[in-house]
N, C-alpha and C positions, 0 to 999 in steps of 0.2 A: 892622783899621780902615784900609782902603786909600784912601778918598777923603779930601780935605782937610777938609771940613766936613760930615760925614754927619748926616742927620736923626736925632733920638733913636731912632726905631724901627729905622732901618737900623743904627745903632751897636749897639743891643741885639741885633739879629739876628746881626750879625757876631761879637759877643762870644760869643753862645750857640753859634754855629757853631765858633768857635775851640776851645771846650771840649766840643764835641759834645753839647750839652744840648738838651732839648726842655722846654717848659713843661707842667706845673709841675715845678720842681726844688727840691731842698732846699739849705740852706746847707752841709750835710755833703757832699752830692754835688759841689757847686761847689768846695768846698775840696779835696776829693780830686782832682778833675780839674785844679785849679790846681797842686797839688803835683806831679802827674804831668808836666804841661806844663813847669813850672819846672825839674824835674830833667832833662827831655829837652833843654831849650834852655839850660841853665846854661852861660855862656860858657867857664869854665875847664875844663870836661870835655873840650874839644877838645885840651888840651895833649898828651896821650899818643897822640893819633890820627895824628899826622904829625910828621916831622922837618923838614918844609919850613916855615920861619918865615913866608913869604908866605902859604901856604895856611892856616897856623894863625891868622894875624891876620885873614884873610878870614872864616874860620869863627867866630872870636871876635867880630868885629864883627856878623856875622849873628846870632849868639847873643845879643849885647847888644840888638840891635834887637828881636828876637823876645821877649826877656825883658821889655822895656819895653811891648811890645804886650800881652803876657800880663798884666802887672801892671795896665795901664789897663783891660783887659777885665774883670778880676777886680773891680776897684773899682766899675766901672759895674754889674756884676751884683749885687754886694753892696748897692749903693744901691737897685737895682731891688727886691731881696728885702725890704729894710727898708721901702720905701714900700708894698709889697704887704701886709706884716704890719700896717701902720697902718690899712689900709682894710678 
């Protein structure tokens, strides 16, 4: 979600791209991709990768930002799936 106020379709497309999904997709597939992305970008995983505190904090903050983006995209796609089930 790079732009400040994306339109709903753009936000949905960006969220799907983040998880490498195409429509139609299932909640199981979404959850699996979410867990993979979360494990990859979990901030604390950078602790053992460097002895440089500055580099660690840089990667930690990048991981934090990416984790927040992943969580927002996941919530958006879950909402999308729930509205699709109702129709």
